[in-house]
C-alpha positions in Angstrom: 0.0 0.0 0.0 1.4 3.4 -0.9 1.9 6.1 1.7 -1.0 8.3 0.6 -3.3 5.2 0.7 -2.2 4.4 4.3 -2.6 7.9 5.5 -6.1 8.4 4.0 -7.3 5.1 5.4 -5.8 5.7 8.9 -7.0 9.3 9.3 -10.5 8.5 7.9 -10.9 5.7 10.3 -9.6 7.8 13.2 -12.2 10.5 12.3 -14.9 7.8 12.3 -15.9 8.5 8.7 -17.1 6.0 6.1 -15.6 6.0 2.7 -18.9 7.5 1.5 -18.7 10.4 3.9 -15.2 11.3 2.8 -16.2 10.9 -0.8 -19.1 13.2 -0.5 -17.0 15.9 1.2 -14.4 15.6 -1.6 -17.1 15.4 -4.4 -15.8 12.1 -5.6 -17.3 8.6 -5.7 -17.1 6.2 -2.7 -15.4 3.8 -5.2 -12.7 6.4 -5.8 -11.9 6.5 -2.1 -11.9 2.7 -1.9 -9.5 2.5 -4.8 -7.2 5.1 -3.3 -7.1 3.2 0.0 -6.5 -0.1 -1.6 -3.7 1.3 -3.8 -5.6 0.4 -6.9 -5.6 4.0 -8.1 -3.5 7.0 -7.1 -5.1 10.0 -5.6 -4.6 13.2 -7.6 -2.5 15.9 -5.9 -5.6 18.1 -5.7 -7.8 15.5 -4.0 -4.8 14.6 -1.8 -4.4 18.1 -0.6 -8.2 18.5 0.1 -8.4 15.1 1.8 -5.5 16.0 4.1 -7.2 19.3 5.0 -10.4 17.4 5.8 -8.8 14.7 7.8 -6.5 17.1 9.7 -3.3 15.6 8.3 -0.4 18.0 8.9 0.5 19.9 5.8 4.1 19.0 6.2 3.2 15.3 6.3 1.1 15.8 3.2 4.0 17.4 1.3 6.4 14.6 2.2 4.5 12.3 -0.2 5.3 14.6 -3.1 8.2 13.7 -5.5 8.4 17.0 -7.4 8.0 20.7 -6.7 5.0 20.8 -9.1 3.3 18.2 -6.9 4.1 20.1 -3.8 2.5 23.2 -5.4 -0.7 21.4 -6.4 -1.1 19.8 -2.9 -0.4 23.1 -1.1 -2.9 25.0 -3.3 -5.6 22.3 -2.7 -4.8 22.2 1.0 -5.1 26.0 1.5 -8.1 26.5 -0.7 -10.2 23.6 0.5 -12.3 25.5 3.0 -14.4 27.6 0.6 -15.2 24.6 -1.4 -16.2 22.6 1.7 -18.9 25.2 2.5 -20.5 24.6 -0.8 -20.3 20.8 -0.5 -21.7 20.8 3.1 -24.8 22.6 1.7 -25.3 19.8 -0.8 -24.7 16.9 1.5 -25.9 15.8 4.9 -22.3 15.8 6.3 -20.4 18.2 8.4 -17.2 18.1 6.3 -15.1 19.7 9.0 
């Protein structure tokens, strides 16, 4: 299992969320979250940054999974801009995404 997969799974479980809850807060399918956690598919840098924000993963730990400066930029942008998007998603779902 890759590092991102391990982190997403561990922090999601720690938070007490189902894959469906995380998926709805990220505006992705529950299958996508399942595929990330199993290592079947890689999570995009943008979804990774937003997931780390939602799951309270330290931004420095999130950036450690990046191999290039471009990846670090994408993750950092997603991490720091996730909050306004969450407000919109919370209105559309039954979940408190934060």
